[in-house]
N, CA, C and O atoms as a DFTB+ gen file, in Angstrom:
496 C
 N C O
     1  1       0.825      -1.163       0.044
     2  2       0.000      -0.003      -0.005
     3  2       0.870       1.256       0.020
     4  3       1.853       1.330       0.758
     5  1       0.503       2.211      -0.771
     6  2       1.237       3.423      -0.835
     7  2       0.758       4.416       0.267
     8  3      -0.423       4.473       0.611
     9  1       1.743       5.198       0.801
    10  2       1.381       6.135       1.813
    11  2       0.362       7.117       1.275
    12  3      -0.529       7.533       2.015
    13  1       0.460       7.498       0.021
    14  2      -0.462       8.450      -0.586
    15  2      -1.896       7.955      -0.488
    16  3      -2.796       8.747      -0.210
    17  1      -2.135       6.651      -0.713
    18  2      -3.500       6.092      -0.645
    19  2      -3.986       6.121       0.815
    20  3      -5.139       6.452       1.091
    21  1      -3.100       5.776       1.721
    22  2      -3.443       5.822       3.164
    23  2      -3.839       7.246       3.577
    24  3      -4.746       7.450       4.384
    25  1      -3.113       8.242       2.985
    26  2      -3.425       9.663       3.268
    27  2      -4.834       9.956       2.748
    28  3      -5.629      10.605       3.429
    29  1      -5.138       9.479       1.546
    30  2      -6.443       9.718       0.983
    31  2      -7.507       9.102       1.909
    32  3      -8.491       9.761       2.244
    33  1      -7.311       7.860       2.314
    34  2      -8.299       7.206       3.219
    35  2      -8.523       8.013       4.479
    36  3      -9.664       8.245       4.876
    37  1      -7.433       8.447       5.116
    38  2      -7.557       9.259       6.401
    39  2      -8.313      10.562       6.130
    40  3      -9.151      10.984       6.927
    41  1      -8.004      11.187       4.999
    42  2      -8.654      12.484       4.639
    43  2     -10.143      12.247       4.392
    44  3     -10.957      13.058       4.833
    45  1     -10.525      11.193       3.721
    46  2     -11.941      10.962       3.521
    47  2     -12.639      10.688       4.887
    48  3     -13.748      11.165       5.130
    49  1     -11.985       9.935       5.738
    50  2     -12.564       9.641       7.064
    51  2     -12.691      10.952       7.876
    52  3     -13.679      11.126       8.590
    53  1     -11.741      11.850       7.782
    54  2     -11.759      13.058       8.552
    55  2     -12.785      14.084       8.042
    56  3     -13.440      14.782       8.815
    57  1     -12.891      14.140       6.714
    58  2     -13.838      15.118       6.127
    59  2     -15.247      14.535       5.974
    60  3     -16.214      15.292       5.896
    61  1     -15.381      13.198       5.930
    62  2     -16.695      12.590       5.763
    63  2     -17.239      12.667       4.363
    64  3     -18.429      12.454       4.135
    65  1     -16.356      12.977       3.411
    66  2     -16.772      13.097       2.036
    67  2     -15.640      12.950       1.066
    68  3     -14.547      13.480       1.268
    69  1     -15.922      12.198      -0.028
    70  2     -14.899      12.030      -1.042
    71  2     -14.646      13.372      -1.728
    72  3     -13.510      13.722      -2.048
    73  1     -15.712      14.099      -1.941
    74  2     -15.604      15.421      -2.681
    75  2     -14.796      16.360      -1.818
    76  3     -13.872      16.994      -2.328
    77  1     -15.097      16.485      -0.525
    78  2     -14.287      17.385       0.349
    79  2     -12.855      16.937       0.418
    80  3     -11.929      17.744       0.344
    81  1     -12.674      15.603       0.564
    82  2     -11.281      15.080       0.614
    83  2     -10.540      15.367      -0.638
    84  3      -9.354      15.693      -0.581
    85  1     -11.191      15.260      -1.801
    86  2     -10.535      15.508      -3.064
    87  2     -10.012      16.968      -3.097
    88  3      -8.916      17.223      -3.595
    89  1     -10.795      17.904      -2.570
    90  2     -10.390      19.337      -2.511
    91  2      -9.139      19.441      -1.638
    92  3      -8.160      20.091      -2.005
    93  1      -9.193      18.792      -0.482
    94  2      -8.065      18.877       0.487
    95  2      -6.762      18.376      -0.086
    96  3      -5.722      19.029       0.012
    97  1      -6.841      17.158      -0.710
    98  2      -5.641      16.473      -1.249
    99  2      -5.308      16.940      -2.686
   100  3      -4.265      16.578      -3.230
   101  1      -6.187      17.729      -3.281
   102  2      -6.040      18.261      -4.616
   103  2      -5.918      17.157      -5.657
   104  3      -4.994      17.131      -6.470
   105  1      -6.873      16.261      -5.604
   106  2      -6.998      15.120      -6.581
   107  2      -8.422      15.199      -7.078
   108  3      -9.327      15.620      -6.357
   109  1      -8.609      14.790      -8.319
   110  2      -9.957      14.775      -8.916
   111  2     -10.784      13.780      -8.125
   112  3     -10.260      12.747      -7.708
   113  1     -12.048      14.057      -7.908
   114  2     -12.916      13.238      -7.139
   115  2     -13.088      11.824      -7.700
   116  3     -13.101      10.878      -6.913
   117  1     -13.223      11.624      -9.024
   118  2     -13.325      10.253      -9.590
   119  2     -12.046       9.428      -9.287
   120  3     -12.101       8.239      -8.974
   121  1     -10.895      10.128      -9.398
   122  2      -9.639       9.426      -9.137
   123  2      -9.516       8.982      -7.640
   124  3      -9.027       7.893      -7.339
   125  1      -9.976       9.866      -6.728
   126  2      -9.962       9.532      -5.329
   127  2     -10.931       8.384      -5.032
   128  3     -10.621       7.518      -4.213
   129  1     -12.079       8.364      -5.674
   130  2     -13.044       7.265      -5.514
   131  2     -12.426       5.954      -5.935
   132  3     -12.542       4.954      -5.226
   133  1     -11.745       5.947      -7.127
   134  2     -11.055       4.771      -7.602
   135  2     -10.004       4.282      -6.614
   136  3      -9.883       3.084      -6.360
   137  1      -9.242       5.232      -6.058
   138  2      -8.220       4.816      -5.101
   139  2      -8.861       4.146      -3.898
   140  3      -8.380       3.113      -3.432
   141  1      -9.918       4.712      -3.403
   142  2     -10.638       4.140      -2.284
   143  2     -11.136       2.748      -2.568
   144  3     -10.957       1.848      -1.748
   145  1     -11.782       2.546      -3.757
   146  2     -12.252       1.255      -4.115
   147  2     -11.101       0.276      -4.230
   148  3     -11.253      -0.878      -3.832
   149  1      -9.976       0.676      -4.748
   150  2      -8.808      -0.185      -4.828
   151  2      -8.273      -0.605      -3.415
   152  3      -7.854      -1.739      -3.186
   153  1      -8.320       0.376      -2.511
   154  2      -7.920       0.066      -1.107
   155  2      -8.865      -0.931      -0.449
   156  3      -8.441      -1.830       0.278
   157  1     -10.141      -0.753      -0.718
   158  2     -11.153      -1.672      -0.199
   159  2     -10.965      -3.088      -0.755
   160  3     -11.085      -4.085      -0.044
   161  1     -10.661      -3.130      -2.074
   162  2     -10.351      -4.499      -2.625
   163  2      -9.112      -5.119      -2.005
   164  3      -9.098      -6.293      -1.638
   165  1      -8.066      -4.296      -1.897
   166  2      -6.797      -4.820      -1.356
   167  2      -6.998      -5.273       0.080
   168  3      -6.430      -6.291       0.475
   169  1      -7.785      -4.556       0.878
   170  2      -8.024      -4.968       2.274
   171  2      -9.145      -5.982       2.427
   172  3      -9.318      -6.569       3.495
   173  1      -9.927      -6.193       1.328
   174  2     -11.014      -7.181       1.373
   175  2     -12.160      -6.769       2.279
   176  3     -12.799      -7.612       2.908
   177  1     -12.416      -5.471       2.343
   178  2     -13.523      -5.039       3.200
   179  2     -14.049      -3.655       2.752
   180  3     -13.328      -2.863       2.144
   181  1     -15.299      -3.405       3.068
   182  2     -15.894      -2.067       2.842
   183  2     -15.448      -1.196       3.951
   184  3     -15.590      -1.563       5.118
   185  1     -14.902      -0.029       3.634
   186  2     -14.338       0.788       4.641
   187  2     -15.351       1.898       5.093
   188  3     -15.274       2.373       6.227
   189  1     -16.249       2.283       4.244
   190  2     -17.214       3.349       4.540
   191  2     -18.627       2.935       4.324
   192  3     -18.898       2.132       3.431
   193  1     -19.546       3.446       5.101
   194  2     -20.968       3.355       4.906
   195  2     -21.307       4.517       3.981
   196  3     -21.155       5.676       4.367
   197  1     -21.764       4.224       2.767
   198  2     -21.950       5.252       1.780
   199  2     -23.408       5.814       1.773
   200  3     -23.782       6.550       0.860
   201  1     -24.197       5.467       2.772
   202  2     -25.593       6.001       2.813
   203  2     -25.569       7.424       3.362
   204  3     -24.732       7.802       4.181
   205  1     -26.529       8.180       2.867
   206  2     -26.653       9.552       3.342
   207  2     -25.650      10.469       2.626
   208  3     -24.987      10.097       1.657
   209  1     -25.587      11.686       3.170
   210  2     -24.740      12.693       2.550
   211  2     -23.267      12.537       3.045
   212  3     -22.336      12.860       2.308
   213  1     -23.079      12.077       4.206
   214  2     -21.709      11.925       4.749
   215  2     -21.262      10.456       4.703
   216  3     -22.062       9.542       4.901
   217  1     -19.983      10.259       4.439
   218  2     -19.394       8.916       4.496
   219  2     -18.868       8.709       5.875
   220  3     -18.076       9.511       6.370
   221  1     -19.296       7.635       6.515
   222  2     -18.842       7.301       7.827
   223  2     -18.105       5.985       7.789
   224  3     -18.416       5.147       6.942
   225  1     -17.131       5.757       8.679
   226  2     -16.493       4.452       8.733
   227  2     -17.491       3.384       8.895
   228  3     -18.370       3.481       9.751
   229  1     -17.395       2.376       8.114
   230  2     -18.355       1.309       8.076
   231  2     -18.382       0.485       9.370
   232  3     -17.371       0.344      10.058
   233  1     -19.572      -0.054       9.679
   234  2     -19.747      -0.979      10.812
   235  2     -19.561      -0.281      12.145
   236  3     -19.192      -0.930      13.123
   237  1     -19.804       1.014      12.219
   238  2     -19.669       1.688      13.483
   239  2     -18.254       1.633      14.044
   240  3     -18.068       1.643      15.261
   241  1     -17.266       1.576      13.173
   242  2     -15.881       1.502      13.669
   243  2     -15.607       2.723      14.460
   244  3     -16.127       3.793      14.146
   245  1     -14.784       2.604      15.508
   246  2     -14.422       3.758      16.326
   247  2     -13.515       4.726      15.518
   248  3     -13.124       4.420      14.391
   249  1     -13.210       5.823      16.076
   250  2     -12.359       6.786      15.435
   251  2     -11.026       6.092      14.994
   252  3     -10.617       5.080      15.562
   253  1     -10.416       6.646      14.025
   254  2      -9.218       6.046      13.448
   255  2      -8.107       5.941      14.533
   256  3      -7.859       6.899      15.266
   257  1      -7.465       4.794      14.617
   258  2      -6.355       4.705      15.575
   259  2      -5.147       5.517      15.159
   260  3      -4.890       5.697      13.969
   261  1      -4.410       6.005      16.135
   262  2      -3.253       6.802      15.816
   263  2      -2.205       6.126      14.973
   264  3      -1.490       6.797      14.228
   265  1      -2.085       4.756      15.069
   266  2      -1.099       4.149      14.127
   267  2      -1.431       4.384      12.660
   268  3      -0.537       4.372      11.814
   269  1      -2.691       4.595      12.353
   270  2      -2.993       4.923      10.950
   271  2      -2.490       6.245      10.522
   272  3      -2.223       6.456       9.339
   273  1      -2.349       7.159      11.459
   274  2      -1.862       8.525      11.128
   275  2      -0.351       8.590      11.089
   276  3       0.201       9.437      10.387
   277  1       0.346       7.716      11.826
   278  2       1.793       7.804      11.977
   279  2       2.561       7.755      10.662
   280  3       3.403       8.621      10.423
   281  1       2.300       6.764       9.792
   282  2       3.049       6.745       8.515
   283  2       2.802       7.972       7.682
   284  3       3.726       8.476       7.043
   285  1       1.580       8.470       7.669
   286  2       1.331       9.670       6.852
   287  2       2.039      10.866       7.450
   288  3       2.605      11.688       6.728
   289  1       2.008      10.965       8.771
   290  2       2.744      12.117       9.386
   291  2       4.231      12.050       9.149
   292  3       4.871      13.079       8.933
   293  1       4.798      10.847       9.184
   294  2       6.214      10.723       8.887
   295  2       6.524      11.082       7.475
   296  3       7.528      11.743       7.208
   297  1       5.657      10.650       6.526
   298  2       5.871      10.955       5.144
   299  2       5.766      12.467       4.908
   300  3       6.547      13.041       4.149
   301  1       4.803      13.092       5.559
   302  2       4.676      14.569       5.411
   303  2       5.896      15.291       5.964
   304  3       6.408      16.238       5.367
   305  1       6.352      14.812       7.133
   306  2       7.543      15.441       7.718
   307  2       8.782      15.294       6.813
   308  3       9.563      16.231       6.644
   309  1       8.939      14.060       6.224
   310  2      10.062      13.857       5.322
   311  2       9.965      14.745       4.116
   312  3      10.971      15.301       3.676
   313  1       8.805      14.892       3.579
   314  2       8.554      15.750       2.387
   315  2       8.941      17.222       2.747
   316  3       9.633      17.895       1.984
   317  1       8.480      17.684       3.912
   318  2       8.783      19.023       4.350
   319  2      10.339      19.238       4.542
   320  3      10.893      20.280       4.192
   321  1      10.978      18.213       5.103
   322  2      12.440      18.280       5.294
   323  2      13.191      18.351       3.945
   324  3      14.132      19.130       3.792
   325  1      12.774      17.553       3.008
   326  2      13.395      17.557       1.703
   327  2      13.167      18.945       1.026
   328  3      14.077      19.513       0.423
   329  1      11.988      19.436       1.143
   330  2      11.667      20.761       0.593
   331  2      12.559      21.859       1.215
   332  3      13.050      22.742       0.512
   333  1      12.756      21.783       2.542
   334  2      13.561      22.765       3.188
   335  2      15.011      22.669       2.757
   336  3      15.658      23.692       2.535
   337  1      15.536      21.445       2.634
   338  2      16.885      21.258       2.145
   339  2      17.057      21.747       0.728
   340  3      18.050      22.407       0.422
   341  1      16.104      21.439      -0.157
   342  2      16.157      21.850      -1.546
   343  2      16.171      23.363      -1.659
   344  3      16.821      23.916      -2.546
   345  1      15.444      24.050      -0.747
   346  2      15.358      25.498      -0.804
   347  2      16.514      26.144      -0.075
   348  3      16.633      27.369      -0.046
   349  1      17.386      25.305       0.526
   350  2      18.565      25.869       1.224
   351  2      18.272      26.441       2.574
   352  3      19.100      27.166       3.127
   353  1      17.110      26.139       3.133
   354  2      16.755      26.629       4.445
   355  2      17.427      25.752       5.486
   356  3      17.392      24.530       5.341
   357  1      18.022      26.293       6.505
   358  2      18.635      25.538       7.600
   359  2      17.609      24.839       8.390
   360  3      16.524      25.372       8.622
   361  1      17.924      23.632       8.823
   362  2      17.000      22.846       9.645
   363  2      17.808      21.938      10.519
   364  3      18.971      21.655      10.231
   365  1      17.191      21.470      11.604
   366  2      17.776      20.559      12.480
   367  2      17.258      19.135      12.118
   368  3      16.073      18.906      11.876
   369  1      18.215      18.227      12.101
   370  2      17.811      16.811      11.827
   371  2      18.455      15.930      12.892
   372  3      19.429      16.317      13.538
   373  1      17.901      14.763      13.056
   374  2      18.451      13.772      13.977
   375  2      18.823      12.569      13.145
   376  3      18.018      12.089      12.348
   377  1      20.016      12.085      13.319
   378  2      20.479      10.931      12.571
   379  2      20.717       9.788      13.518
   380  3      21.427       9.938      14.512
   381  1      20.140       8.656      13.227
   382  2      20.371       7.446      14.007
   383  2      21.106       6.468      13.102
   384  3      20.589       6.046      12.068
   385  1      22.319       6.118      13.509
   386  2      23.150       5.227      12.690
   387  2      24.132       4.557      13.582
   388  3      24.409       5.036      14.682
   389  1      24.684       3.419      13.118
   390  2      25.783       2.805      13.878
   391  2      26.945       3.758      13.983
   392  3      27.136       4.602      13.108
   393  1      27.740       3.635      15.058
   394  2      28.918       4.540      15.262
   395  2      29.890       4.576      14.076
   396  3      30.464       5.617      13.755
   397  1      30.061       3.408      13.433
   398  2      30.996       3.423      12.297
   399  2      30.474       4.198      11.136
   400  3      31.263       4.835      10.438
   401  1      29.173       4.183      10.881
   402  2      28.531       4.972       9.809
   403  2      28.683       6.443      10.117
   404  3      29.008       7.231       9.229
   405  1      28.453       6.828      11.363
   406  2      28.561       8.224      11.732
   407  2      30.025       8.735      11.572
   408  3      30.272       9.825      11.056
   409  1      30.963       7.906      12.033
   410  2      32.379       8.260      11.985
   411  2      32.942       8.282      10.565
   412  3      33.707       9.168      10.186
   413  1      32.519       7.240       9.773
   414  2      33.149       7.076       8.466
   415  2      32.413       7.788       7.327
   416  3      33.018       8.069       6.292
   417  1      31.135       8.081       7.494
   418  2      30.411       8.675       6.396
   419  2      29.732       9.962       6.737
   420  3      29.844      10.917       5.969
   421  1      29.026      10.053       7.853
   422  2      28.251      11.266       8.172
   423  2      29.131      12.389       8.637
   424  3      28.971      13.520       8.179
   425  1      30.074      12.114       9.549
   426  2      30.947      13.151      10.084
   427  2      31.785      13.806       9.000
   428  3      31.847      15.035       8.947
   429  1      32.448      13.020       8.112
   430  2      33.170      13.696       7.031
   431  2      32.346      14.505       6.123
   432  3      32.780      15.567       5.676
   433  1      31.115      14.033       5.811
   434  2      30.234      14.801       4.940
   435  2      29.902      16.131       5.639
   436  3      29.940      17.176       4.989
   437  1      29.583      16.125       6.924
   438  2      29.228      17.358       7.603
   439  2      30.407      18.281       7.671
   440  3      30.245      19.497       7.562
   441  1      31.604      17.736       7.850
   442  2      32.801      18.620       7.947
   443  2      33.047      19.287       6.605
   444  3      33.379      20.472       6.555
   445  1      32.892      18.559       5.539
   446  2      33.075      19.177       4.202
   447  2      31.972      20.203       3.925
   448  3      32.215      21.303       3.430
   449  1      30.783      19.800       4.259
   450  2      29.584      20.702       3.991
   451  2      29.742      21.966       4.844
   452  3      29.420      23.057       4.374
   453  1      30.221      21.848       6.066
   454  2      30.416      22.973       6.931
   455  2      31.454      23.964       6.406
   456  3      31.311      25.173       6.587
   457  1      32.493      23.451       5.758
   458  2      33.497      24.362       5.116
   459  2      32.900      25.052       3.901
   460  3      33.198      26.216       3.634
   461  1      32.068      24.346       3.171
   462  2      31.479      24.902       1.926
   463  2      30.378      25.944       2.317
   464  3      30.243      26.987       1.677
   465  1      29.621      25.631       3.359
   466  2      28.480      26.501       3.746
   467  2      28.544      26.753       5.273
   468  3      27.826      26.116       6.044
   469  1      29.403      27.677       5.685
   470  2      29.467      27.959       7.093
   471  2      28.146      28.467       7.620
   472  3      27.389      29.120       6.901
   473  1      27.860      28.160       8.917
   474  2      26.610      28.664       9.466
   475  2      26.634      30.173       9.582
   476  3      27.673      30.788       9.820
   477  1      25.445      30.756       9.404
   478  2      25.274      32.214       9.553
   479  2      25.280      32.574      11.038
   480  3      24.556      31.978      11.836
   481  1      26.086      33.533      11.387
   482  2      26.120      34.001      12.779
   483  2      25.617      35.430      12.819
   484  3      25.909      36.240      11.939
   485  1      24.870      35.713      13.841
   486  2      24.369      37.065      13.997
   487  2      25.155      37.731      15.138
   488  3      25.468      37.108      16.153
   489  1      25.461      39.022      14.933
   490  2      26.168      39.809      15.998
   491  2      25.136      40.290      16.982
   492  3      23.999      40.582      16.610
   493  1      25.523      40.373      18.222
   494  2      24.630      40.894      19.269
   495  2      25.021      42.244      19.674
   496  3      24.383      42.837      20.543
């Protein structure tokens, strides 16, 4: 399953409408409906009760669990970080890696990058 499709599902659940969700995610409504049907086929279940004007999670399911939001939030954060890096905006990142990777690959990269792009300092 693609993160994008999970994002669509969560947006439909939050807005209660494929049409409203399509506006939020900026996708044509028919395309979003096809993505939802594909997700339902892949999961082998109907996800929404389509009666009435609002779409509700089928079978009286409780509110979406937070694990459903986590992958989408991480993908959104990664996209924002890449955008900031591409635009040259400074940002703080956390790197988790084995000590040898940090010493042999990351530290030398940062040292070279720091010489090429020294941090901006402000006078007080």
